[in-house]
C-alpha positions in Angstrom: -7.4 -17.0 2.1 -7.6 -16.6 -1.6 -7.5 -13.2 -3.3 -10.3 -12.7 -5.7 -10.6 -9.5 -7.8 -14.2 -10.3 -8.7 -15.5 -9.9 -5.1 -15.0 -6.3 -4.2 -14.3 -5.4 -0.6 -14.5 -1.9 0.8 -11.2 -0.3 1.3 -10.5 0.4 5.0 -8.3 3.3 5.8 -7.0 2.5 9.3 -5.2 5.2 11.2 -2.5 4.1 13.6 -4.4 1.1 14.9 -3.4 -2.5 15.8 -6.8 -3.6 17.2 -9.0 -3.4 14.1 -9.3 -6.5 11.8 -7.5 -6.3 8.5 -9.1 -7.7 5.4 -7.8 -7.9 1.8 -8.1 -4.4 0.3 -7.1 -2.7 3.6 -4.6 0.1 3.9 -3.0 1.4 7.1 -1.9 4.9 7.0 0.2 6.7 9.7 -1.2 10.2 9.5 0.6 11.6 12.4 4.1 11.6 10.7 6.8 13.6 12.4 9.0 16.1 10.7 11.9 13.7 11.2 10.0 11.0 9.3 11.9 8.5 11.5 10.2 5.4 10.2 10.7 3.9 6.7 7.0 3.6 6.0 4.1 5.9 6.2 1.6 3.1 5.5 0.9 -0.3 4.3 -1.5 -1.7 1.7 -2.9 -5.2 1.2 -4.5 -5.5 -2.3 -7.0 -8.3 -3.1 -5.4 -9.3 -6.4 -2.6 -8.4 -8.8 -5.1 -6.5 -11.1 -3.9 -2.9 -10.7 -7.0 -1.5 -12.5 -9.3 -3.0 -9.9 -7.2 -2.4 -6.9 -5.5 1.0 -7.1 -8.6 3.3 -7.6 -10.1 2.5 -4.2 -6.8 3.2 -2.5 -6.3 6.4 -4.4 -9.8 7.6 -3.4 -9.2 6.8 0.2 -5.7 8.5 0.2 -7.1 11.5 -1.6 -9.7 11.9 1.1 -7.0 11.9 3.8 -4.0 13.5 2.0 -5.4 15.5 -0.9 -4.9 14.9 -4.6 -2.5 12.1 -5.5 -0.3 12.9 -8.5 1.8 9.7 -8.9 2.2 6.2 -7.7 5.4 4.2 -7.9 5.1 0.5 -8.0 7.1 -2.7 -8.7 6.1 -4.0 -12.2 6.9 -7.6 -11.3 4.1 -7.6 -8.7 1.2 -6.8 -11.0 -0.5 -8.5 -14.0 -0.5 -5.3 -16.1 1.5 -2.1 -16.1 -0.5 0.9 -17.4 1.2 4.3 -17.6 -1.7 6.0 -15.8 -5.2 5.4 -14.3 -8.1 7.8 -14.3 -9.6 7.8 -10.8 -12.8 9.8 -10.6 -12.0 12.7 -12.9 -8.3 12.8 -12.0 -5.5 11.2 -14.0 -2.8 9.5 -11.8 0.5 8.7 -13.3 2.0 5.3 -12.5 5.8 4.9 -12.4 7.0 1.4 -12.8 10.3 -0.2 -11.7 11.7 -3.7 -11.6 13.1 -3.6 -8.1 10.9 -6.3 -6.6 11.0 -4.6 -3.2 7.4 -4.8 -2.0 7.1 -1.0 -1.7 4.9 1.7 -3.2 5.6 5.4 -3.3 2.6 7.8 -3.3 3.4 11.4 -4.5 1.2 14.3 -3.6 2.3 17.5 -5.2 5.9 17.8 -6.3 7.7 17.1 -3.0 5.4 15.1 -0.7 6.2 11.4 -0.9 4.7 8.6 1.2 6.2 5.2 1.3 4.0 2.1 1.7 4.7 -1.5 2.3 2.7 -3.7 -0.2 1.4 -7.0 1.2 1.1 -9.7 -1.4 -2.6 -10.6 -2.1 -2.3 -14.3 -1.1 -1.2 -13.4 2.4 -3.2 -14.6 5.4 -5.0 -12.1 7.5 -2.9 -12.7 10.6 0.4 -12.3 8.7 -0.9 -9.2 6.9 -1.9 -7.6 10.2 1.5 -8.3 11.7 3.4 -6.8 8.7 1.1 -3.8 8.5 1.5 -3.1 12.2 5.3 -3.4 12.0 5.4 -1.1 8.9 3.6 1.9 10.5 5.5 1.9 13.8 7.0 5.4 14.3 10.6 4.2 14.7 10.5 1.4 12.2 13.8 1.1 10.4 13.1 -2.4 9.0 13.1 -3.0 5.3 10.1 -4.4 3.4 11.9 -7.7 2.8 12.7 -8.0 6.5 9.1 -7.1 7.6 7.6 -9.7 5.2 10.1 -12.3 6.4 9.4 -11.6 10.1 5.7 -11.9 9.4 6.2 -15.2 7.5 5.1 -13.7 4.1 6.6 -14.8 0.8 7.1 -11.7 -1.4 5.2 -11.4 -4.6 
């Protein structure tokens, strides 16, 4: 399957499901987090391309509908074609913090203290492998790193 940023796909916000099909542009969000936050990840995202300006706004819109306003997004700079300092989504400015850690993760910040960790699936990933990795990431007791999840699913990191 080839990622193509010119062919938009609707963003699917799936909640704790392993039975629904996963397509590029999908996000899986575990909304029923526990106070212990036992798992490493609160969700997973499979962008269609490495074009952050075309990929991130749909995710931010979907997350805002479920979580409320998103203030910041932390991403790995090496996984994207461009690294803007912020994006305007709707009428809201979202700050983007970039790092060079190459760890296939994303941190979403709502307010000052609410942080949600996401596994980021590389765009070129097959649907089957993406589904496997996303399912692993949102298990309540997941203590497996992003690198280990991608490796177990047969995915080569970005």
